C-alpha positions as CSV (number, residue, x, y, z in Angstrom):
1,X,0.1,-0.1,0.0
2,X,2.8,2.4,0.5
3,X,3.9,2.2,-3.2
4,X,0.3,3.0,-4.1
5,X,0.4,6.1,-1.7
6,X,3.7,7.3,-3.3
7,X,1.8,6.9,-6.6
8,X,-1.0,9.3,-5.3
9,X,1.2,11.7,-3.6
10,X,3.0,12.5,-6.9
11,X,-0.3,12.9,-8.7
12,X,0.0,9.5,-10.9
13,X,-3.5,8.2,-9.7
14,X,-3.9,6.3,-13.0
15,X,-0.6,4.3,-12.4
16,X,-1.9,3.5,-8.8
17,X,-5.2,2.3,-10.1
18,X,-3.7,0.1,-12.6
19,X,-1.4,-1.5,-9.8
20,X,-4.4,-2.0,-7.6
21,X,-6.2,-3.7,-10.4
22,X,-3.2,-6.1,-11.2
23,X,-3.0,-7.2,-7.7
24,X,-6.9,-7.8,-7.6
25,X,-6.9,-9.7,-10.9
26,X,-3.8,-11.6,-10.2
27,X,-4.2,-15.5,-9.9
28,X,-1.3,-15.3,-7.4
29,X,-2.6,-13.1,-4.6
30,X,-5.7,-15.2,-3.7
31,X,-7.0,-14.6,0.2
32,X,-5.6,-17.8,1.8
33,X,-6.8,-16.7,5.4
34,X,-8.7,-14.1,7.5
35,X,-5.4,-12.0,7.5
36,X,-5.2,-11.9,3.7
37,X,-8.8,-11.1,3.2
38,X,-8.7,-8.1,5.5
39,X,-5.7,-7.1,3.1
40,X,-7.8,-7.6,0.1
41,X,-10.4,-5.8,1.8
42,X,-8.1,-2.6,2.3
43,X,-6.9,-2.7,-1.4
44,X,-10.5,-2.8,-2.6
45,X,-11.6,0.3,-0.5
46,X,-8.7,2.1,-2.0
47,X,-9.2,0.6,-5.5
48,X,-12.9,2.1,-5.2
49,X,-12.0,5.5,-3.9
50,X,-9.7,5.9,-6.7
51,X,-12.1,4.6,-9.3
52,X,-14.8,7.2,-7.7
53,X,-12.3,10.0,-7.6
54,X,-11.3,9.3,-11.4
55,X,-14.8,8.5,-12.5
56,X,-13.7,4.8,-13.8
57,X,-17.3,3.3,-13.2
58,X,-16.3,0.4,-15.7
59,X,-12.8,-0.4,-13.8
60,X,-14.6,-0.1,-10.4
61,X,-17.4,-2.7,-11.5
62,X,-14.6,-5.2,-13.1
63,X,-12.8,-4.7,-9.9
64,X,-15.7,-5.8,-7.4
65,X,-16.0,-9.0,-9.6
66,X,-12.3,-9.6,-9.3
67,X,-12.8,-9.1,-5.5
68,X,-15.8,-11.5,-5.3
69,X,-14.0,-14.0,-7.4
70,X,-11.0,-13.7,-4.8
71,X,-13.2,-14.1,-1.8
72,X,-15.5,-17.1,-3.3
73,X,-12.1,-19.1,-4.3
74,X,-10.7,-18.5,-0.5
75,X,-10.5,-21.5,1.2
76,X,-10.9,-20.1,4.8
77,X,-14.4,-19.6,5.8
78,X,-15.2,-17.4,8.5
79,X,-17.5,-19.0,11.0
80,X,-19.7,-17.0,13.5
81,X,-20.3,-18.6,16.7
82,X,-23.1,-18.2,19.2
């Protein structure tokens, strides 16, 4: 996330958005446990913030589909106990 913040700070939001999209769509970076899911959640929030700021609706939609796929393919199941 540090690299993304640096891109944003220097005004290169397009590169930051493309980098986040590459991480979301990469097959290597699947959420294997709860900690990884939390990281993906933070990435997704930043991704959506940039998409909204830059008015990139189609990229936001594609990113949401990628996020859904990553979370569905996760082998970790969060169980809520009573």
